[in-house]
Backbone as ProteinMPNN parsed JSONL, in Angstrom:
{"seq_chain_A": "MDKFISRYYTIGSIGVQRRMTEMPMEIKSVDEFLEKMKYAQKIIVVRRMPKYIKIKARTKRRLYTIKLQDEKLAEKILNQAKVEVVEY", "coords_chain_A": {"N_chain_A": [[-0.649, 23.141, -26.792], [0.335, 19.925, -25.756], [-1.776, 17.044, -25.709], [-1.05, 14.656, -24.835], [-0.122, 12.75, -22.074], [2.6, 11.851, -20.274], [3.59, 8.708, -18.955], [5.791, 8.495, -17.503], [8.334, 9.969, -15.44], [10.957, 12.378, -15.096], [14.072, 12.246, -13.452], [16.137, 14.489, -11.925], [18.992, 16.095, -13.567], [20.156, 14.26, -15.219], [18.367, 12.781, -16.614], [17.12, 10.32, -16.014], [14.533, 8.012, -16.238], [11.515, 7.037, -14.602], [8.767, 4.867, -13.958], [5.385, 5.903, -13.212], [4.099, 4.294, -11.359], [4.541, 4.097, -8.716], [2.994, 5.239, -6.769], [0.973, 5.155, -3.797], [-1.829, 2.931, -3.306], [-5.162, 2.938, -2.36], [-7.249, 0.478, -1.053], [-10.56, -0.658, -0.907], [-11.914, -3.019, -0.44], [-11.841, -5.858, 1.65], [-11.292, -8.484, 0.889], [-9.909, -8.129, -1.529], [-7.655, -6.804, -0.546], [-6.528, -8.832, 1.01], [-5.796, -10.569, -1.026], [-3.798, -9.064, -2.331], [-2.026, -8.933, -0.248], [-0.75, -11.352, -0.194], [1.454, -11.106, -1.815], [3.055, -9.364, -0.498], [5.959, -7.786, 0.855], [6.396, -6.644, 3.244], [4.464, -5.682, 6.072], [2.783, -2.927, 7.39], [1.489, -1.37, 10.243], [-0.527, 1.241, 11.237], [-1.613, 2.785, 14.032], [-2.546, 5.207, 14.94], [-4.807, 6.72, 14.439], [-7.921, 7.563, 15.869], [-10.438, 6.721, 14.954], [-10.124, 4.714, 13.075], [-8.083, 1.967, 11.846], [-5.144, 1.851, 10.045], [-3.734, -0.158, 7.62], [-0.879, -1.102, 5.88], [0.472, -2.574, 2.993], [3.409, -3.472, 1.573], [4.442, -4.171, -1.576], [6.468, -5.471, -4.27], [6.177, -3.644, -6.365], [4.312, -1.665, -5.555], [2.595, 0.246, -2.981], [0.038, -0.759, -0.976], [-2.912, 0.248, 0.731], [-5.295, 0.024, 3.419], [-8.16, 1.022, 5.228], [-9.591, 0.3, 8.287], [-12.414, 0.05, 10.421], [-13.079, -1.784, 12.328], [-11.524, -3.375, 14.929], [-11.147, -6.088, 15.511], [-11.372, -7.321, 13.029], [-9.124, -6.243, 11.817], [-7.08, -7.43, 13.352], [-7.52, -10.077, 12.62], [-6.815, -10.007, 9.927], [-4.096, -9.343, 10.171], [-3.125, -11.626, 11.434], [-3.104, -13.409, 9.366], [-0.96, -12.701, 7.883], [2.108, -13.474, 6.32], [4.551, -12.395, 6.44], [6.926, -9.987, 7.765], [5.577, -7.918, 10.312], [5.214, -4.603, 11.088], [4.664, -2.251, 13.61], [3.51, 1.017, 14.115]], "CA_chain_A": [[-0.197, 22.256, -25.725], [0.124, 18.512, -26.051], [-2.778, 16.344, -24.905], [-0.415, 13.422, -24.387], [0.446, 12.801, -20.733], [3.587, 10.792, -20.143], [3.495, 7.85, -17.781], [7.125, 8.496, -16.924], [8.811, 11.27, -14.987], [12.405, 12.473, -15.185], [14.741, 12.536, -12.186], [17.367, 15.265, -12.021], [19.462, 16.58, -14.86], [20.712, 13.186, -16.038], [17.302, 12.272, -17.459], [16.7, 8.965, -15.69], [13.078, 7.955, -16.209], [10.871, 5.992, -13.801], [7.321, 4.796, -14.167], [4.592, 6.547, -12.173], [3.313, 3.288, -10.649], [5.035, 4.016, -7.353], [2.067, 5.912, -5.867], [0.179, 4.228, -2.994], [-3.191, 2.681, -3.779], [-6.065, 2.568, -1.275], [-8.186, -0.582, -1.419], [-11.748, -0.619, -0.049], [-12.387, -4.377, -0.194], [-10.953, -6.676, 2.485], [-10.869, -9.648, 0.098], [-8.894, -7.675, -2.474], [-6.434, -6.518, 0.218], [-5.933, -10.123, 1.365], [-5.168, -11.089, -2.24], [-2.566, -8.304, -2.537], [-1.14, -9.193, 0.879], [0.023, -12.564, -0.486], [2.687, -10.714, -2.488], [3.694, -8.305, 0.29], [7.271, -8.009, 1.438], [6.355, -6.07, 4.581], [3.16, -5.155, 6.476], [2.938, -1.835, 8.35], [0.235, -1.035, 10.91], [-0.537, 2.567, 11.846], [-2.745, 2.792, 14.951], [-2.658, 6.536, 15.54], [-6.108, 7.304, 14.225], [-8.886, 7.026, 16.835], [-11.63, 6.161, 14.321], [-9.828, 3.564, 12.229], [-6.725, 1.423, 11.81], [-4.637, 1.819, 8.673], [-2.771, -1.23, 7.371], [-0.191, -0.91, 4.603], [1.18, -3.751, 2.489], [4.419, -3.07, 0.591], [4.83, -5.198, -2.531], [7.642, -5.086, -5.043], [5.883, -2.511, -7.234], [3.376, -0.661, -5.076], [2.168, 0.24, -1.587], [-1.415, -0.842, -0.869], [-3.395, 0.602, 2.059], [-6.704, -0.193, 3.723], [-8.593, 1.601, 6.499], [-10.602, -0.554, 8.915], [-12.97, 0.553, 11.67], [-13.219, -2.916, 13.244], [-10.21, -3.83, 15.406], [-11.08, -7.555, 15.42], [-11.105, -7.641, 11.629], [-7.724, -5.891, 11.574], [-6.25, -8.481, 13.954], [-7.689, -11.278, 11.803], [-6.003, -9.808, 8.722], [-2.678, -9.391, 10.542], [-2.77, -13.007, 11.746], [-2.916, -14.127, 8.102], [0.269, -12.217, 7.236], [3.222, -14.427, 6.36], [5.784, -11.607, 6.414], [7.174, -9.13, 8.929], [4.567, -6.896, 10.625], [5.808, -3.504, 11.841], [3.632, -1.374, 14.138], [3.911, 2.388, 14.445]], "C_chain_A": [[-0.558, 20.815, -26.07], [-0.948, 17.914, -25.148], [-2.218, 15.042, -24.354], [0.197, 13.631, -23.005], [1.366, 11.595, -20.574], [3.347, 9.989, -18.868], [4.845, 7.708, -17.089], [7.426, 9.885, -16.386], [10.33, 11.228, -14.949], [12.98, 12.884, -13.838], [16.023, 13.298, -12.484], [17.752, 15.644, -13.437], [19.987, 15.465, -15.755], [19.644, 12.501, -16.882], [16.911, 10.836, -17.213], [15.178, 8.96, -15.585], [12.602, 6.792, -15.366], [9.387, 6.005, -14.095], [6.589, 5.408, -12.982], [3.744, 5.544, -11.387], [3.727, 3.19, -9.19], [4.127, 4.716, -6.343], [1.283, 4.875, -5.064], [-1.238, 4.083, -3.543], [-4.05, 2.238, -2.597], [-7.09, 1.574, -1.793], [-9.337, -0.549, -0.421], [-12.21, -2.017, 0.366], [-11.364, -5.179, 0.617], [-10.434, -7.869, 1.694], [-9.775, -9.279, -0.904], [-7.573, -7.375, -1.76], [-5.742, -7.82, 0.627], [-5.236, -10.753, 0.167], [-3.836, -10.391, -2.502], [-1.541, -8.598, -1.441], [-0.305, -10.461, 0.671], [1.385, -12.232, -1.09], [3.481, -9.676, -1.71], [5.055, -8.745, 0.801], [7.311, -7.55, 2.885], [4.95, -5.536, 4.833], [3.405, -4.101, 7.551], [1.569, -1.499, 8.918], [0.39, 0.33, 11.557], [-1.78, 2.64, 12.719], [-2.961, 4.162, 15.578], [-4.052, 7.129, 15.417], [-7.132, 6.724, 15.197], [-10.082, 6.34, 16.189], [-11.349, 4.892, 13.528], [-8.369, 3.149, 12.378], [-6.313, 1.355, 10.348], [-3.569, 0.735, 8.58], [-2.201, -1.013, 5.982], [0.546, -2.19, 4.24], [2.12, -3.3, 1.378], [4.744, -4.274, -0.284], [6.047, -4.698, -3.309], [7.389, -3.811, -5.846], [5.12, -1.383, -6.566], [3.104, -0.825, -3.582], [0.639, 0.264, -1.575], [-1.817, -0.511, 0.561], [-4.868, 0.262, 2.178], [-6.984, 0.423, 5.086], [-9.729, 0.751, 7.039], [-11.094, 0.076, 10.208], [-13.032, -0.541, 12.738], [-11.839, -3.444, 13.643], [-10.069, -5.351, 15.312], [-10.782, -8.0, 13.992], [-9.652, -7.333, 11.275], [-6.789, -6.952, 12.154], [-6.331, -9.775, 13.148], [-6.845, -11.189, 10.534], [-4.517, -9.923, 9.048], [-2.228, -10.8, 10.9], [-2.531, -13.832, 10.485], [-1.63, -13.719, 7.389], [1.391, -13.228, 7.421], [4.572, -13.713, 6.357], [5.869, -10.765, 7.689], [6.064, -8.081, 9.083], [5.209, -5.864, 11.535], [4.676, -2.596, 12.302], [4.225, -0.026, 14.494], [2.905, 2.982, 15.366]], "O_chain_A": [[-1.629, 20.539, -26.61], [-1.021, 18.238, -23.963], [-2.839, 14.4, -23.506], [0.949, 14.582, -22.793], [0.936, 10.452, -20.727], [2.952, 10.535, -17.838], [5.005, 6.883, -16.19], [6.834, 10.869, -16.831], [10.921, 10.16, -14.787], [12.441, 13.762, -13.164], [16.891, 12.811, -13.209], [16.96, 15.532, -14.373], [20.241, 15.699, -16.937], [19.974, 11.721, -17.776], [16.41, 10.18, -18.126], [14.6, 9.815, -14.913], [13.182, 5.707, -15.393], [8.822, 7.042, -14.441], [7.115, 5.43, -11.869], [2.741, 5.943, -10.795], [3.295, 2.271, -8.494], [4.468, 4.776, -5.162], [0.957, 3.814, -5.596], [-1.773, 5.001, -4.166], [-3.712, 1.275, -1.909], [-7.719, 1.789, -2.829], [-9.109, -0.426, 0.782], [-12.831, -2.175, 1.416], [-10.173, -5.177, 0.306], [-9.263, -8.228, 1.813], [-8.826, -10.038, -1.099], [-6.499, -7.654, -2.293], [-4.514, -7.907, 0.598], [-4.2, -11.4, 0.322], [-2.854, -11.043, -2.855], [-0.335, -8.521, -1.675], [0.742, -10.618, 1.3], [2.351, -12.973, -0.906], [4.479, -9.16, -2.212], [5.272, -9.911, 1.133], [8.148, -8.003, 3.665], [4.314, -5.0, 3.925], [4.14, -4.342, 8.508], [0.599, -1.359, 8.173], [1.321, 0.558, 12.33], [-2.895, 2.565, 12.203], [-3.523, 4.247, 16.67], [-4.432, 7.971, 16.231], [-7.207, 5.504, 15.34], [-10.689, 5.463, 16.804], [-12.251, 4.078, 13.33], [-7.545, 3.866, 12.946], [-7.062, 0.852, 9.511], [-2.619, 0.716, 9.363], [-2.937, -0.77, 5.026], [1.175, -2.813, 5.096], [1.668, -2.798, 0.349], [5.26, -5.28, 0.203], [6.579, -3.625, -3.025], [8.29, -2.985, -5.992], [5.268, -0.232, -6.976], [3.347, -1.883, -3.0], [0.022, 1.191, -2.1], [-1.148, -0.932, 1.505], [-5.596, 0.214, 1.186], [-6.15, 0.357, 5.989], [-10.715, 0.505, 6.344], [-10.298, 0.577, 11.002], [-13.037, -0.239, 13.931], [-11.078, -3.905, 12.793], [-8.972, -5.849, 15.057], [-10.026, -8.947, 13.776], [-9.022, -8.076, 10.522], [-5.809, -7.331, 11.511], [-5.336, -10.487, 13.007], [-6.235, -12.173, 10.115], [-3.761, -10.531, 8.291], [-1.064, -11.142, 10.691], [-1.83, -14.843, 10.531], [-1.256, -14.335, 6.391], [1.602, -13.763, 8.51], [5.618, -14.358, 6.279], [5.003, -10.83, 8.561], [5.664, -7.441, 8.11], [5.69, -6.194, 12.619], [3.824, -2.207, 11.503], [5.296, 0.064, 15.093], [3.046, 4.135, 15.774]]}, "name": "protein", "num_of_chains": 1, "seq": "MDKFISRYYTIGSIGVQRRMTEMPMEIKSVDEFLEKMKYAQKIIVVRRMPKYIKIKARTKRRLYTIKLQDEKLAEKILNQAKVEVVEY"}
């Protein structure tokens, strides 16, 4: 068996290849999330969880997420957003 793992995956029978960079990435640092949020095309807020608030930032290449327990910090981050904010 080959030890080489491809960074591409094939779609359907026509053999179209896409990179595997489309998986979401969870960020633990607020400062790092604010840096990534500068390049976001859309911000999504999920408030269903009772213990935390999940904020997602969709960039051109990837979806970044962060979980925050502090509601005031989440509002502060959302006020800095320069793009559309969608709440679910």
